[in-house]
C-alpha positions in Angstrom: 0.0 0.0 0.0 2.8 2.4 0.9 4.5 1.7 -2.4 1.3 2.3 -4.4 0.8 5.6 -2.7 4.4 6.7 -3.3 4.3 6.1 -7.1 1.7 8.8 -7.8 3.3 11.0 -5.1 6.6 10.9 -6.9 4.8 11.7 -10.1 3.1 14.8 -8.5 6.4 15.9 -7.0 8.4 15.4 -10.2 5.7 17.4 -12.1 5.9 20.3 -9.7 9.7 20.6 -9.8 9.6 20.1 -13.6 7.2 22.9 -14.0 9.2 25.2 -11.8 12.3 24.3 -13.8 10.5 25.6 -16.9 9.8 29.0 -15.3 12.6 30.7 -17.3 10.7 29.9 -20.5 7.5 31.4 -19.3 8.8 34.4 -17.4 11.2 35.2 -20.2 8.0 36.0 -22.2 7.3 38.8 -19.7 10.4 40.8 -20.5 8.3 43.6 -21.9 7.3 44.6 -18.3 9.2 45.6 -15.3 9.8 43.0 -12.6 7.7 45.0 -10.2 4.7 45.1 -12.4 5.0 41.3 -13.1 5.1 40.6 -9.4 2.1 42.9 -8.7 0.0 41.1 -11.4 1.2 37.7 -10.3 0.1 38.4 -6.7 -3.4 39.6 -7.9 -4.0 36.8 -10.4 -2.7 34.1 -8.1 -5.1 35.3 -5.4 -8.0 35.3 -7.9 -7.3 31.7 -8.9 -6.8 30.4 -5.3 -10.0 32.2 -4.1 -11.9 30.6 -7.0 -10.5 27.1 -6.1 -11.5 27.7 -2.4 -15.0 28.9 -3.5 -15.5 25.8 -5.7 -14.6 23.6 -2.8 -16.8 25.5 -0.4 -13.8 26.6 1.8 -13.9 30.4 1.6 -15.4 30.6 5.1 -12.3 28.9 6.5 -10.4 32.2 5.9 -12.5 33.9 8.6 -11.1 31.8 11.4 -7.5 32.9 10.8 -6.1 34.6 13.9 -4.3 37.9 14.1 -1.0 36.1 14.8 -1.3 33.9 11.7 -2.1 37.0 9.6 1.1 38.5 10.8 3.0 35.4 9.9 1.3 35.4 6.5 2.5 39.0 6.0 6.1 38.0 6.6 5.7 35.1 4.3 4.1 37.3 1.7 6.9 39.8 1.9 9.6 37.1 1.5 8.0 35.5 -1.5 7.3 38.8 -3.2 11.0 39.7 -2.9 11.8 36.2 -4.3 9.4 36.6 -7.2 10.7 40.1 -8.0 14.4 39.2 -8.0 13.7 36.0 -10.0 11.7 37.8 -12.7 14.5 40.4 -12.9 17.1 37.7 -13.1 15.3 35.8 -15.9 14.5 38.9 -18.0 18.0 40.4 -17.6 20.0 37.4 -18.7 20.9 35.9 -15.4 19.1 32.6 -15.5 22.2 30.6 -14.4 22.6 32.8 -11.4 18.9 32.3 -10.5 19.6 28.5 -10.7 22.5 29.0 -8.4 20.2 30.6 -5.9 18.0 27.5 -5.7 21.1 25.2 -5.5 22.3 27.2 -2.6 18.9 27.4 -0.9 19.1 24.0 1.0 22.4 25.1 2.5 21.0 28.5 3.5 18.0 26.7 5.1 20.4 24.6 7.2 22.2 27.8 8.2 18.9 29.4 9.3 18.2 26.3 11.3 21.4 26.7 13.3 20.9 30.5 13.8 17.1 30.6 14.5 16.3 27.2 16.0 19.7 26.5 17.5 19.9 23.2 15.7 23.1 21.2 16.1 24.9 20.1 13.0 26.9 16.9 12.4 30.4 17.1 10.9 29.4 16.4 7.3 26.8 19.2 7.5 29.5 21.7 8.6 31.8 20.5 5.8 28.9 21.0 3.3 28.3 24.6 4.6 32.0 25.3 4.3 32.1 24.1 0.7 29.0 26.3 0.0 30.7 29.3 1.5 33.9 28.6 -0.5 31.8 28.3 -3.7 30.3 31.8 -3.0 33.8 33.2 -2.7 34.9 31.5 -6.0 31.8 32.8 -7.8 32.3 36.3 -6.4 35.8 36.3 -7.9 34.4 34.9 -11.2 31.5 37.5 -11.5 33.6 40.3 -10.2 30.9 40.9 -7.6 29.0 38.8 -5.0 26.3 36.6 -6.7 23.6 39.0 -5.3 20.7 37.6 -7.3 21.5 34.0 -6.2 22.0 35.0 -2.5 18.8 37.0 -2.4 16.8 34.2 -4.0 18.2 31.7 -1.6 17.7 33.8 1.5 14.2 35.0 0.6 13.0 31.5 -0.2 14.7 30.1 2.9 12.9 32.8 5.0 9.6 31.9 3.3 10.2 28.2 4.1 11.0 29.1 7.7 7.7 30.9 8.1 5.7 28.2 6.3 7.2 25.7 8.8 5.5 27.4 11.7 2.3 28.8 10.1 -0.6 26.4 10.7 -2.3 26.7 7.3 -2.7 24.2 4.5 -1.4 25.1 1.0 -4.6 26.7 -0.3 -5.4 28.8 2.7 -1.7 29.8 3.1 -1.5 31.1 -0.4 -4.8 32.8 -0.1 -3.8 34.5 3.2 -0.5 35.7 1.7 -2.3 37.0 -1.3 -4.9 38.9 0.7 -2.1 40.6 2.7 -0.2 41.6 -0.4 -3.1 42.4 -2.8 -3.9 45.9 -1.6 -0.3 47.0 -2.3 -0.2 45.2 -5.6 -3.6 46.7 -6.7 -2.5 50.2 -5.8 0.7 49.8 -7.7 -1.1 48.4 -10.7 -3.6 51.3 -10.7 -0.9 53.9 -10.4 0.9 52.4 -13.4 -2.4 52.5 -15.4 -3.2 56.1 -14.4 0.3 57.3 -15.3 0.3 55.4 -18.7 3.1 53.1 -17.7 1.1 49.9 -17.4 2.1 47.1 -19.8 -0.9 45.1 -18.6 -3.2 47.7 -20.1 -1.1 48.2 -23.3 -2.4 45.1 -25.2 -4.6 42.1 -24.9 -1.6 39.8 -25.4 0.3 41.4 -22.5 -2.7 41.2 -20.3 -3.3 37.5 -21.1 0.3 36.6 -20.3 0.2 38.5 -17.0 -3.2 36.9 -16.1 -1.6 33.5 -16.8 0.9 34.0 -13.9 -2.0 33.1 -11.6 -2.5 29.4 -12.7 1.2 29.1 -13.6 2.0 29.9 -10.0 -0.7 27.9 -8.3 -0.6 24.6 -10.3 2.9 23.5 -9.3 2.3 24.6 -5.7 -0.8 22.3 -5.5 1.1 19.5 -7.1 3.9 20.0 -4.5 1.3 20.0 -1.7 -0.1 16.7 -2.8 3.3 15.1 -3.2 4.5 16.4 0.2 1.6 14.3 1.8 2.5 11.1 -0.1 6.3 11.1 -0.5 9.0 10.8 2.2 10.9 14.1 3.0 14.2 12.5 1.8 12.7 11.8 -1.6 11.3 15.4 -1.9 14.8 16.6 -1.0 16.3 14.8 -4.0 13.5 15.9 -6.3 14.0 19.6 -5.5 17.3 19.6 -7.4 15.4 19.0 -10.6 14.3 22.6 -10.7 17.7 24.4 -10.6 19.2 21.7 -12.9 16.6 22.5 -15.6 16.9 26.2 -15.1 20.7 26.0 -15.4 20.3 23.9 -18.6 18.0 26.5 -20.0 20.4 29.3 -19.2 23.4 27.5 -20.7 21.8 25.7 -23.7 18.9 28.1 -24.7 19.9 31.5 -23.4 23.6 30.9 -24.1 24.8 32.6 -20.9 28.6 32.4 -20.4 30.0 29.6 -18.3 33.8 30.1 -17.9 35.8 27.4 -16.1 35.9 29.4 -12.9 32.1 29.5 -12.8 31.9 25.7 -13.4 34.4 25.4 -10.5 32.0 27.4 -8.2 29.0 25.2 -9.2 31.1 22.1 -8.7 31.7 23.1 -5.1 28.0 23.7 -4.6 27.2 20.3 -6.1 29.8 18.6 -3.9 28.3 20.3 -0.8 24.8 19.2 -1.8 26.0 15.7 -2.5 27.5 15.5 1.0 24.5 17.1 2.6 22.0 14.9 0.9 24.0 11.7 1.4 24.3 12.4 5.2 20.5 13.2 5.4 19.6 9.9 3.6 21.9 7.9 5.8 20.6 9.5 9.0 17.0 8.9 7.8 17.7 5.3 7.1 19.4 4.9 10.5 16.5 6.5 12.3 14.1 4.2 10.5 16.1 1.1 11.5 16.2 2.4 15.1 12.4 3.0 15.2 11.8 -0.5 13.7 13.9 -2.2 16.3 12.5 -0.3 19.3 8.8 -0.6 18.1 6.7 -2.9 20.4 6.1 -6.3 18.8 
């Protein structure tokens, strides 16, 4: 039974990460607009879609029971993901897809670092080595770029912050996305109206532009829902492995399709990141297997 549940779960998870990996192809089509306008429209249309889904499922009333504390957490999550979306759109439309991919490769290491700083988690030796390799990679890439990889670091830190908040906010995927959208929607709507009034709105400039921006709603929500289903069916260790599919696809797009430069020094930086992730993932898998064996032997017969 467990195996039969895991097969569709893996399919859902793979689909989610695969769709996220194709985001450079979609958001590259939005280069006609500023990153700020794209984010504003994405917030509004994602909220429209998620509220429609909740309405169809008869769950709109569940939003009324959200406490003030949870709304505050939703505001923090909303700010973190808005920063992430804005920087990502800017990176894709300005020819920095590979650096965006780097951000999502770094993200698991940043999440571990946040765990140490915020939750006072204790790390094993291999985890410290992985963090050291990650820090070395950032130094190598800083020398390669001639500047710190700001886009990658902001993406990694903002998404790690978002994940940190989502860890403690007691809302399911749909209500969480809805709450974050409700908090951000007034700001997004005011910004969109100001652009329209001042004649700087790309959304209002043509039906094609409007259609593409409206599509950001379902494009955002579909992989999130697939991910939510997979997270309920697939072991965390498997999800941890699947997540690398997204930055791998994005990097492939940047190198093979966008033809972004990849000098040897940049490959060296990425190699250090991959070595860190390999060490980190191997340690996590071995620890999970060891814990499972321990639980099995200590379980009452």
